[in-house]
Every structure is written in structure tokens, then in C-alpha cells.
DRENDO-1510 file (C-alpha; in Angstrom, 1 decimal, always signed):
<recs>
REC; n; res; u; v; w
REC; 1; MET; -23.4; -6.4; -14.2 .
REC; 2; PRO; -22.1; -3.7; -16.0 .
REC; 3; ALA; -18.8; -4.0; -17.7 .
REC; 4; ALA; -15.7; -3.8; -15.5 .
REC; 5; ASN; -12.5; -1.5; -16.2 .
REC; 6; PHE; -9.1; -1.9; -15.4 .
REC; 7; ALA; -6.8; +1.1; -14.6 .
REC; 8; SER; -2.9; +1.0; -14.3 .
REC; 9; THR; +0.0; +3.1; -14.3 .
REC; 10; THR; +2.7; +2.1; -17.2 .
REC; 11; TYR; +5.8; +0.3; -16.0 .
REC; 12; SER; +9.5; -0.2; -16.4 .
REC; 13; LEU; +11.3; -2.6; -14.7 .
REC; 14; GLY; +14.5; -4.6; -14.1 .
REC; 15; HIS; +17.9; -4.3; -12.8 .
REC; 16; GLY; +19.1; -0.5; -13.2 .
REC; 17; ALA; +15.7; +0.4; -14.5 .
REC; 18; ILE; +16.1; +3.6; -12.3 .
REC; 19; GLU; +18.4; +5.2; -15.8 .
REC; 20; GLU; +14.9; +5.1; -17.4 .
REC; 21; LEU; +14.7; +8.7; -15.8 .
REC; 22; SER; +16.9; +10.4; -18.2 .
REC; 23; LYS; +14.9; +10.3; -21.0 .
REC; 24; TYR; +11.6; +11.5; -19.0 .
REC; 25; ALA; +13.5; +14.3; -17.4 .
REC; 26; ALA; +15.4; +15.5; -20.3 .
REC; 27; GLY; +14.8; +19.1; -20.8 .
REC; 28; LYS; +12.3; +19.2; -18.0 .
REC; 29; ARG; +12.0; +20.8; -14.5 .
REC; 30; VAL; +12.2; +18.1; -12.4 .
REC; 31; GLY; +10.6; +18.3; -8.7 .
REC; 32; LEU; +11.9; +15.4; -6.4 .
REC; 33; SER; +10.0; +13.5; -3.4 .
REC; 34; VAL; +12.6; +11.4; -1.3 .
REC; 35; ASP; +13.3; +10.0; +1.8 .
REC; 36; ASP; +16.9; +11.4; +2.4 .
REC; 37; GLY; +17.7; +8.1; +4.8 .
REC; 38; VAL; +16.6; +5.9; +1.7 .
REC; 39; VAL; +18.7; +8.0; -1.0 .
REC; 40; ALA; +21.9; +8.0; +1.1 .
REC; 41; ALA; +21.4; +4.1; +2.2 .
REC; 42; LEU; +21.3; +3.3; -1.5 .
REC; 43; GLY; +23.9; +5.9; -2.5 .
REC; 44; LEU; +21.8; +7.4; -4.8 .
REC; 45; GLU; +22.7; +11.2; -4.6 .
REC; 46; GLU; +25.4; +11.5; -6.9 .
REC; 47; ARG; +24.0; +8.7; -9.5 .
REC; 48; LEU; +20.5; +10.9; -9.6 .
REC; 49; LYS; +22.6; +14.0; -10.5 .
REC; 50; THR; +24.1; +12.1; -13.2 .
REC; 51; ILE; +20.6; +10.3; -14.2 .
REC; 52; LEU; +18.8; +14.0; -14.3 .
REC; 53; ALA; +22.0; +15.9; -15.8 .
REC; 54; ASP; +19.9; +16.9; -18.8 .
REC; 55; ALA; +17.2; +18.1; -16.8 .
REC; 56; ALA; +16.2; +21.8; -17.2 .
REC; 57; GLU; +16.4; +22.0; -13.3 .
REC; 58; VAL; +15.9; +19.6; -10.4 .
REC; 59; LYS; +14.7; +20.5; -6.9 .
REC; 60; VAL; +14.1; +18.6; -3.8 .
REC; 61; LEU; +10.7; +19.3; -3.0 .
REC; 62; CYS; +9.9; +17.2; -0.3 .
REC; 63; HIS; +11.7; +15.4; +2.2 .
REC; 64; MET; +9.3; +12.8; +3.8 .
REC; 65; GLN; +10.9; +10.3; +6.2 .
REC; 66; SER; +7.8; +9.6; +8.2 .
REC; 67; GLU; +4.2; +9.4; +7.5 .
REC; 68; PRO; +2.7; +12.6; +5.9 .
REC; 69; THR; +0.7; +14.9; +7.8 .
REC; 70; ARG; -0.9; +18.3; +6.6 .
REC; 71; LYS; +1.0; +20.0; +8.8 .
REC; 72; LEU; +4.6; +18.5; +6.9 .
REC; 73; LEU; +3.3; +18.3; +3.6 .
REC; 74; ALA; +2.1; +22.4; +3.9 .
REC; 75; GLN; +5.3; +23.6; +2.8 .
REC; 76; PRO; +6.3; +21.0; +0.2 .
REC; 77; ILE; +3.0; +21.9; -1.5 .
REC; 78; LYS; +3.8; +25.6; -1.2 .
REC; 79; ASP; +7.2; +24.8; -2.9 .
REC; 80; CYS; +5.8; +22.7; -5.8 .
REC; 81; GLN; +3.4; +25.6; -6.5 .
REC; 82; GLU; +6.2; +28.0; -6.8 .
REC; 83; PHE; +8.7; +25.6; -8.8 .
REC; 84; GLU; +6.5; +24.7; -11.2 .
REC; 85; PRO; +7.7; +21.5; -12.0 .
REC; 86; ASP; +6.9; +19.5; -15.7 .
REC; 87; LEU; +8.1; +16.4; -14.0 .
REC; 88; LEU; +7.5; +14.9; -10.4 .
REC; 89; VAL; +9.8; +12.0; -9.3 .
REC; 90; ALA; +9.1; +10.4; -6.1 .
REC; 91; ILE; +11.8; +7.9; -4.8 .
REC; 92; GLY; +11.0; +5.9; -1.7 .
REC; 93; GLY; +8.4; +3.6; -0.1 .
REC; 94; GLY; +4.6; +4.6; +0.4 .
REC; 95; SER; +4.7; +7.6; +2.2 .
REC; 96; VAL; +7.0; +9.6; -0.3 .
REC; 97; MET; +4.9; +8.5; -3.1 .
REC; 98; ASP; +1.4; +9.6; -1.4 .
REC; 99; SER; +3.4; +12.9; -0.7 .
REC; 100; ALA; +4.1; +13.6; -4.5 .
REC; 101; LYS; +0.4; +12.8; -5.2 .
REC; 102; VAL; -0.6; +15.2; -2.8 .
REC; 103; MET; +1.9; +18.1; -4.1 .
REC; 104; TRP; +0.6; +16.9; -7.5 .
REC; 105; LEU; -3.0; +17.4; -6.6 .
REC; 106; PHE; -2.4; +20.9; -5.0 .
REC; 107; TYR; -0.2; +22.2; -7.8 .
REC; 108; GLU; -2.5; +20.9; -10.7 .
REC; 109; LEU; -5.3; +22.3; -8.6 .
REC; 110; PRO; -4.2; +25.1; -6.6 .
REC; 111; ASP; -7.7; +26.5; -5.6 .
REC; 112; TYR; -8.2; +23.4; -3.8 .
REC; 113; ASP; -8.4; +23.2; +0.1 .
REC; 114; TRP; -8.4; +19.8; +1.8 .
REC; 115; ASP; -11.7; +19.4; +2.7 .
REC; 116; ARG; -12.3; +19.4; -1.3 .
REC; 117; ALA; -9.7; +17.2; -2.3 .
REC; 118; CYS; -10.6; +14.7; +0.2 .
REC; 119; GLN; -14.1; +14.5; -1.4 .
REC; 120; TYR; -13.4; +10.7; -3.0 .
REC; 121; PHE; -13.6; +10.7; -6.6 .
REC; 122; GLN; -14.7; +13.9; -7.2 .
REC; 123; VAL; -11.6; +15.7; -8.0 .
REC; 124; ASP; -11.9; +18.0; -11.1 .
REC; 125; PRO; -9.9; +16.6; -13.9 .
REC; 126; PHE; -5.8; +18.1; -13.8 .
REC; 127; PRO; -5.0; +20.6; -16.2 .
REC; 128; GLY; -2.4; +18.9; -17.3 .
REC; 129; LYS; +0.9; +20.5; -15.7 .
REC; 130; CYS; +3.4; +18.0; -14.9 .
REC; 131; GLU; +3.4; +14.1; -15.1 .
REC; 132; LEU; +4.4; +11.9; -12.0 .
REC; 133; ILE; +6.7; +9.3; -12.0 .
REC; 134; ALA; +7.0; +6.7; -8.8 .
REC; 135; LEU; +10.2; +4.6; -8.0 .
REC; 136; PRO; +9.2; +2.5; -5.0 .
REC; 137; THR; +12.1; +1.3; -2.6 .
REC; 138; THR; +10.2; -1.1; -0.5 .
REC; 139; SER; +7.3; -3.8; -1.9 .
REC; 140; GLY; +3.8; -3.6; +0.0 .
REC; 141; THR; +2.0; -0.5; -0.3 .
REC; 142; GLY; +1.6; -0.5; -4.3 .
REC; 143; SER; +1.3; +3.2; -4.1 .
REC; 144; GLU; +3.1; +3.5; -7.3 .
REC; 145; THR; +0.2; +2.2; -9.2 .
REC; 146; THR; -3.0; +3.0; -6.9 .
REC; 147; CYS; -5.2; +6.4; -7.1 .
REC; 148; CYS; -5.0; +6.9; -3.5 .
REC; 149; ALA; -2.9; +9.0; -1.0 .
REC; 150; MET; -3.2; +8.6; +2.8 .
REC; 151; ALA; -2.1; +12.1; +3.4 .
REC; 152; ASP; -2.5; +12.1; +7.3 .
REC; 153; LYS; -3.6; +9.4; +10.1 .
REC; 154; THR; -3.7; +12.0; +12.8 .
REC; 155; ALA; -7.1; +11.1; +15.0 .
REC; 156; ASP; -8.2; +14.7; +14.6 .
REC; 157; GLU; -7.4; +15.4; +10.9 .
REC; 158; ALA; -7.7; +11.9; +9.0 .
REC; 159; ALA; -7.2; +12.7; +5.4 .
REC; 160; MET; -7.1; +10.3; +2.4 .
REC; 161; ILE; -7.3; +11.4; -1.5 .
REC; 162; LEU; -9.0; +8.7; -3.6 .
REC; 163; ALA; -8.8; +9.9; -7.3 .
REC; 164; PRO; -7.7; +8.5; -10.6 .
REC; 165; GLN; -5.7; +12.0; -11.3 .
REC; 166; ILE; -3.2; +10.9; -8.7 .
REC; 167; ARG; -2.6; +7.6; -10.3 .
REC; 168; PRO; +1.1; +8.0; -11.1 .
REC; 169; THR; +1.6; +8.7; -14.6 .
REC; 170; ARG; +4.3; +5.6; -14.6 .
REC; 171; ALA; +6.3; +3.0; -12.4 .
REC; 172; ILE; +9.8; +2.5; -12.4 .
REC; 173; ILE; +10.5; -0.8; -10.3 .
REC; 174; ASP; +14.2; -1.1; -9.8 .
REC; 175; TYR; +15.1; -4.3; -8.5 .
REC; 176; ASP; +18.6; -2.8; -7.5 .
REC; 177; LEU; +17.0; -0.2; -5.1 .
REC; 178; LEU; +15.4; -3.6; -2.9 .
REC; 179; SER; +18.9; -5.3; -2.3 .
REC; 180; SER; +19.2; -3.7; +1.2 .
REC; 181; LEU; +15.8; -3.5; +2.8 .
REC; 182; PRO; +15.7; -4.3; +6.7 .
REC; 183; LYS; +14.2; -7.6; +7.5 .
REC; 184; LYS; +11.2; -5.8; +8.9 .
REC; 185; THR; +10.3; -3.6; +6.0 .
REC; 186; ILE; +10.3; -7.0; +4.0 .
REC; 187; ALA; +8.1; -8.9; +6.6 .
REC; 188; PHE; +5.8; -6.1; +7.1 .
REC; 189; SER; +5.5; -4.7; +3.7 .
REC; 190; GLY; +4.9; -8.2; +2.2 .
REC; 191; MET; +2.4; -9.0; +4.7 .
REC; 192; ASP; +0.9; -5.5; +3.7 .
REC; 193; ALA; +1.0; -6.5; -0.2 .
REC; 194; LEU; -0.6; -10.3; +0.6 .
REC; 195; SER; -3.2; -8.3; +2.6 .
REC; 196; HIS; -4.1; -6.0; -0.4 .
REC; 197; ALA; -3.8; -9.5; -3.0 .
REC; 198; ILE; -6.2; -11.5; -0.5 .
REC; 199; GLY; -8.7; -8.7; +0.2 .
REC; 200; ALA; -9.1; -7.2; -3.3 .
REC; 201; THR; -10.6; -10.9; -3.9 .
REC; 202; THR; -13.4; -10.6; -1.5 .
REC; 203; ILE; -14.7; -7.4; -2.9 .
REC; 204; ASN; -18.2; -8.4; -4.1 .
REC; 205; TRP; -18.1; -6.2; -7.4 .
REC; 206; SER; -14.4; -7.0; -8.0 .
REC; 207; SER; -14.2; -8.3; -11.8 .
REC; 208; GLU; -12.8; -11.7; -12.9 .
REC; 209; LEU; -9.7; -9.5; -13.9 .
REC; 210; VAL; -9.2; -8.6; -10.3 .
REC; 211; ARG; -9.8; -11.6; -8.9 .
REC; 212; GLN; -7.1; -13.3; -10.9 .
REC; 213; VAL; -4.8; -10.6; -10.7 .
REC; 214; GLY; -5.3; -10.9; -6.8 .
REC; 215; LEU; -4.9; -14.8; -6.5 .
REC; 216; GLN; -1.6; -14.2; -8.6 .
REC; 217; ALA; -0.3; -11.8; -6.6 .
REC; 218; ALA; -1.2; -13.4; -3.6 .
REC; 219; THR; +0.3; -16.7; -4.6 .
REC; 220; SER; +3.8; -15.0; -5.2 .
REC; 221; VAL; +3.8; -13.5; -1.8 .
REC; 222; ILE; +3.1; -16.8; +0.0 .
REC; 223; ASN; +5.6; -18.6; -2.1 .
REC; 224; ASN; +8.4; -16.2; -2.0 .
REC; 225; LEU; +8.4; -13.7; +1.0 .
REC; 226; VAL; +10.1; -15.8; +3.6 .
REC; 227; ASP; +12.9; -16.3; +0.9 .
REC; 228; SER; +13.0; -12.6; +0.2 .
REC; 229; TYR; +12.9; -12.2; +4.2 .
REC; 230; ASN; +16.1; -14.6; +4.1 .
REC; 231; GLY; +18.0; -12.9; +1.6 .
REC; 232; ASP; +17.2; -14.4; -1.7 .
REC; 233; GLN; +17.4; -11.6; -4.2 .
REC; 234; THR; +15.3; -13.7; -6.9 .
REC; 235; ALA; +12.6; -14.1; -4.6 .
REC; 236; ARG; +12.7; -10.1; -3.4 .
REC; 237; GLU; +12.3; -9.4; -7.5 .
REC; 238; ARG; +9.0; -11.5; -7.8 .
REC; 239; ILE; +7.7; -9.9; -4.5 .
REC; 240; ALA; +8.3; -6.4; -6.2 .
REC; 241; VAL; +6.3; -7.6; -8.9 .
REC; 242; ALA; +3.4; -8.9; -6.8 .
REC; 243; ALA; +3.3; -5.9; -4.4 .
REC; 244; THR; +2.7; -3.7; -7.5 .
REC; 245; LEU; -0.2; -6.5; -8.7 .
REC; 246; ALA; -1.7; -6.1; -5.5 .
REC; 247; GLY; -1.7; -2.5; -5.9 .
REC; 248; GLN; -3.4; -2.9; -9.1 .
REC; 249; ALA; -6.1; -5.5; -7.6 .
REC; 250; ILE; -7.0; -2.7; -4.6 .
REC; 251; ASP; -6.8; +0.2; -7.4 .
REC; 252; ASN; -9.4; -1.6; -9.6 .
REC; 253; SER; -11.7; -2.9; -6.0 .
REC; 254; ASN; -11.0; -2.3; -2.7 .
REC; 255; CYS; -8.8; -3.5; +0.2 .
REC; 256; GLY; -10.5; -5.6; +2.3 .
REC; 257; LEU; -12.0; -5.9; +5.7 .
REC; 258; ALA; -8.8; -6.3; +7.2 .
REC; 259; HIS; -7.8; -2.6; +6.2 .
REC; 260; THR; -11.2; -1.5; +7.3 .
REC; 261; ILE; -10.5; -2.7; +11.4 .
REC; 262; ASP; -6.9; -1.1; +11.2 .
REC; 263; GLN; -7.9; +1.7; +13.8 .
REC; 264; ALA; -5.5; +0.6; +16.2 .
REC; 265; GLY; -2.5; +1.0; +14.1 .
REC; 266; GLY; -2.5; +4.8; +13.9 .
REC; 267; GLU; -3.8; +5.1; +18.1 .
REC; 268; PHE; -1.4; +2.8; +19.1 .
REC; 269; HIS; +1.8; +3.5; +16.5 .
REC; 270; ILE; +2.0; +0.1; +15.2 .
REC; 271; PRO; +3.2; +0.0; +11.5 .
REC; 272; HIS; +0.7; -0.7; +8.6 .
REC; 273; GLY; +2.0; -3.7; +7.5 .
REC; 274; LEU; +2.3; -5.6; +10.9 .
REC; 275; MET; -1.5; -4.7; +11.4 .
REC; 276; GLN; -2.4; -6.1; +8.1 .
REC; 277; ALA; -0.2; -9.1; +9.0 .
REC; 278; ILE; -1.9; -9.3; +12.4 .
REC; 279; ASN; -5.6; -8.8; +11.0 .
REC; 280; MET; -6.1; -10.5; +7.8 .
REC; 281; PRO; -5.9; -14.4; +9.0 .
REC; 282; TYR; -8.0; -13.6; +11.6 .
REC; 283; VAL; -10.7; -11.8; +9.1 .
REC; 284; MET; -10.0; -14.6; +6.7 .
REC; 285; LYS; -11.0; -17.3; +9.6 .
REC; 286; LEU; -14.1; -15.2; +10.3 .
REC; 287; SER; -15.2; -14.8; +6.9 .
REC; 288; MET; -14.9; -18.8; +5.8 .
REC; 289; PRO; -15.7; -20.1; +3.4 .
REC; 290; GLN; -15.1; -18.0; +0.0 .
REC; 291; PRO; -14.4; -19.9; -2.9 .
REC; 292; GLN; -11.4; -17.4; -3.4 .
REC; 293; TYR; -9.5; -19.1; -0.4 .
REC; 294; ALA; -9.9; -22.3; -1.2 .
REC; 295; ASP; -8.7; -21.0; -4.9 .
REC; 296; LEU; -5.7; -19.5; -3.2 .
REC; 297; ALA; -5.0; -22.6; -1.2 .
REC; 298; ARG; -4.8; -25.1; -3.9 .
REC; 299; GLN; -2.4; -22.6; -6.0 .
REC; 300; VAL; +0.0; -22.6; -3.3 .
REC; 301; GLY; +0.1; -26.4; -3.1 .
REC; 302; LEU; -2.5; -27.5; -0.6 .
REC; 303; GLN; -4.5; -30.5; -0.7 .
REC; 304; GLY; -7.7; -31.4; +0.8 .
REC; 305; THR; -11.5; -30.3; +1.0 .
REC; 306; ASP; -12.5; -26.7; +0.3 .
REC; 307; GLU; -13.0; -26.5; +4.2 .
REC; 308; GLU; -9.5; -28.4; +4.9 .
REC; 309; VAL; -7.8; -26.0; +2.3 .
REC; 310; GLN; -8.9; -22.8; +3.9 .
REC; 311; GLU; -8.0; -23.7; +7.4 .
REC; 312; ALA; -4.3; -24.9; +5.9 .
REC; 313; LEU; -4.3; -21.8; +4.1 .
REC; 314; ILE; -4.8; -19.6; +7.0 .
REC; 315; GLU; -2.2; -21.7; +9.1 .
REC; 316; ARG; +0.4; -21.6; +6.2 .
REC; 317; ILE; +0.0; -17.6; +6.9 .
REC; 318; PHE; +0.5; -17.4; +10.2 .
REC; 319; GLN; +3.6; -19.9; +9.9 .
REC; 320; MET; +5.0; -17.6; +7.4 .
REC; 321; GLU; +4.5; -14.7; +10.3 .
REC; 322; ARG; +6.5; -17.0; +12.6 .
REC; 323; ASP; +9.1; -17.7; +10.1 .
REC; 324; MET; +9.8; -13.6; +9.9 .
REC; 325; ASN; +9.5; -13.1; +13.7 .
REC; 326; VAL; +5.8; -11.1; +13.1 .
REC; 327; PRO; +3.6; -10.8; +16.0 .
REC; 328; LEU; +0.7; -12.7; +15.9 .
REC; 329; CYS; -1.6; -10.4; +17.6 .
REC; 330; LEU; -1.8; -6.8; +18.8 .
REC; 331; LYS; -1.0; -8.2; +22.8 .
REC; 332; ASP; +2.3; -9.6; +21.4 .
REC; 333; ALA; +3.0; -6.1; +19.5 .
REC; 334; GLY; +2.8; -4.2; +22.6 .
REC; 335; VAL; -0.6; -2.9; +22.7 .
REC; 336; PRO; -1.9; -2.2; +26.3 .
REC; 337; GLU; -4.8; -4.6; +27.1 .
REC; 338; ASP; -6.8; -1.8; +28.8 .
REC; 339; GLU; -6.3; +0.9; +26.5 .
REC; 340; PHE; -7.4; -1.8; +23.5 .
REC; 341; LEU; -10.6; -2.9; +25.5 .
REC; 342; ALA; -11.4; +0.8; +26.1 .
REC; 343; ALA; -11.3; +1.6; +22.3 .
REC; 344; LEU; -13.2; -1.5; +21.3 .
REC; 345; PRO; -16.8; -0.3; +21.5 .
REC; 346; ARG; -15.6; +2.9; +19.1 .
REC; 347; TYR; -14.0; +0.5; +16.9 .
REC; 348; VAL; -17.0; -1.9; +16.3 .
REC; 349; GLU; -19.0; +1.3; +16.1 .
REC; 350; GLU; -16.9; +2.9; +13.3 .
REC; 351; THR; -16.3; -0.3; +11.3 .
REC; 352; LEU; -20.0; -1.0; +11.1 .
REC; 353; ALA; -20.6; +2.6; +9.9 .
REC; 354; ASN; -18.0; +2.3; +7.4 .
REC; 355; PRO; -19.3; +2.5; +3.7 .
REC; 356; SER; -16.7; -0.2; +2.6 .
REC; 357; MET; -18.7; -2.8; +4.7 .
REC; 358; ASN; -21.2; -2.9; +2.0 .
REC; 359; ASP; -18.3; -4.2; -0.8 .
REC; 360; PHE; -17.6; -7.2; +1.4 .
REC; 361; CYS; -18.3; -10.8; +0.5 .
REC; 362; TYR; -18.5; -11.4; +4.0 .
REC; 363; LYS; -20.6; -8.7; +6.2 .
REC; 364; PRO; -20.4; -8.9; +10.1 .
REC; 365; ASP; -22.7; -7.9; +12.6 .
REC; 366; ALA; -21.7; -6.2; +15.6 .
REC; 367; ALA; -21.2; -9.2; +17.8 .
REC; 368; GLU; -18.7; -10.8; +15.4 .
REC; 369; LEU; -16.9; -7.5; +15.1 .
REC; 370; GLU; -16.4; -7.5; +18.7 .
REC; 371; LYS; -14.8; -11.2; +18.5 .
REC; 372; LEU; -12.7; -10.1; +15.5 .
REC; 373; TYR; -11.1; -7.5; +17.2 .
REC; 374; LYS; -10.5; -9.8; +20.2 .
REC; 375; ASP; -8.9; -12.4; +18.0 .
REC; 376; THR; -6.7; -9.5; +16.6 .
REC; 377; TYR; -6.2; -8.6; +20.2 .
REC; 378; TYR; -5.5; -12.1; +21.7 .
REC; 379; GLY; -4.8; -14.4; +19.2 .
REC; 380; ILE; -6.5; -17.7; +18.7 .
</recs>
């Protein structure tokens, strides 16, 4: 096996870490990508004015309060190109950070169109017009440390960018920005992080570093997520670190089968984190036995044979979901049965054709995929 590399952004973290922005912004033209609702809820508007007081100029280039689409990003891209920032700052969840990554790419490479930008790992080197600093306000997507931007999930214009050039230059994880997260956000984003962490360990070419980072991230999520959901701030800090570790793991491998079978999320407007919460344990059940599942089970204190601890691990994950009032299947999440079953043959066909299927330690056939999809709908 050839030598494995492990790439990551640079971090600042801790209570009040947002103040670090002042030294990176001094004397620079700063463009912001924000979720106005998050900024207002956290009382950041006046604080940001103080932190960015020494910047040459500050302008909000993108107000992204939903998942980005090409249409929604068209004006922010134009505004970014006209403003010519030295520094982009993204404050919010995954959608806000992904929007900033897209603006960055089209600012650095203005001759690109969407088709060219979405050629995986074929983006030209950036000339270096600016840098990107990401401040996550949720703990799940890991977008602050990945080279991926989901730019459009619409069925007719799906667009995802994969390019090392869009990995944020720096991530600032300020624990204070996580203090008032809604419970659903904590649950769904945390389960997304767990899916990242476990999924990365199931990629057949993942390095030992990826596997160990993924296992540690998964251990921390399992041990802390329910406490974070119930208001424990120390647990929430640990989840913030675990989520970005899980982001590092997928950024240096892949996301796993639970992400490949997520078509229903876009079609039935199911939050991405909820889709991962539903998919993940059924994927684990299908793909057993896996040594990394047994390793994880023992790291969280489960005992028994390899088969027993893997079964117990899956039940532990289901119990976490019950404890956080997370639906255990798509039927319970409100997806219409007739519409799901009508889409099922297409889902199976799309999954079998997905190039990522060659990356997984376990590759199901069509019959197994059909059963897997039905399990995610009806439960087991």
C-alpha cells in the first residue's frame, strides 16, 4: 500500500476563541458568510463589529439560512468577486461554511463554471487571493475541516465540490457559540458526526491514522451526545471536538455507505443528520462483522464476543436515538410509504452505480440493498 497522507486545517479552540479573528482580520478586506438567525441568537452582531474593528473593510457577502443552491449562490458569488476580499469568514452551520467555500472557489477561479468546479479533485490551484476561516456554530458536518462543499441538493442540479483548495485555512471552535443550540440540532448534527466517524473506518483504503481518529471521535460521540442533548456544557465541548475529528476522518477517506443511501433525505426533505441517524445502525447491521465495530464497542465499555459486542453497539446507538427522541426509521419520520416504495428501485440502481461502492469494506448486492432500504423505512 502506498504512503498515506493526512491533511487538516489549522485550529484555534476554547471559550472566547472568536476573539482570534481580530488578529487575522487586521488590515484586511473581510467578506462574511453568515446565518443571520444564528448571529442574532448568539448576540454576535455588535461583538463582531468590535472584533473586526481593525479590518480595512467588512462586508456581509452571503446570508445563507437554508441549504445552498446554485440559484441562491449566484448573487453571493458575484458580490464576492466584486468585493475582492483578502479574508473570507464563515460563521454558522454546514450550509454557511459550504457557501463560503463555493464563493472562495469562484472568486479565486472566476473563469470556472459549475460543471468544471464539480469535477472531483480536478480544480486548478488557487492563485491565493484570500483565505477562509470557518467558525462552526453546530457540531456535526465537520465542514470546517473538509475539502467538500455541498452546493446544491436539488434533484435536477445536484452539485458537490471536492477539492483540497477549498479546505478552510483555519477553523475557530468557540465553545460559547454552542451554548444555546436547539435540541434537535444537537441530536441530528451529533448523529451525523457519529456516522462520519464510523463510516470513515469502513473505507478499505483508510489509513491507520484515519481509523484511530474515527474510532476516537465515535467513542466521544457515543459517550457524550445524550448528555450534550440534555444540557451538559462540558459534554457539548467534547462533541464539538469529536465532530471536527470526524470531519478530519472523512476528509482523508470517505463517508461510508450510510451517506451513499441518503437519497430520500433530499426528496422527502429529511434533515441530513436525521437521515444519518436512521441509516447508520441498519448499515452496521448489514455489514457485520467488522473489526472496527468490535473495537469501538469495547472502547465504549461493552463486553462479550466480537459478535455480541457488535450487536450491543448497534442497540446502544438505537438507545441513544430513543433518549433524544430521534425517529428510528423513515416511516416514523413521516415519509409516505407509497412514494418511498415507488422510488426504491431507483435508489438501489443509483447506489450500485455509485463509484464510492468500491471503497467500502462491505459491498452489498441488489437484493441486500433492497432489504437495507426497507429496513431504513420500516425498522427492524
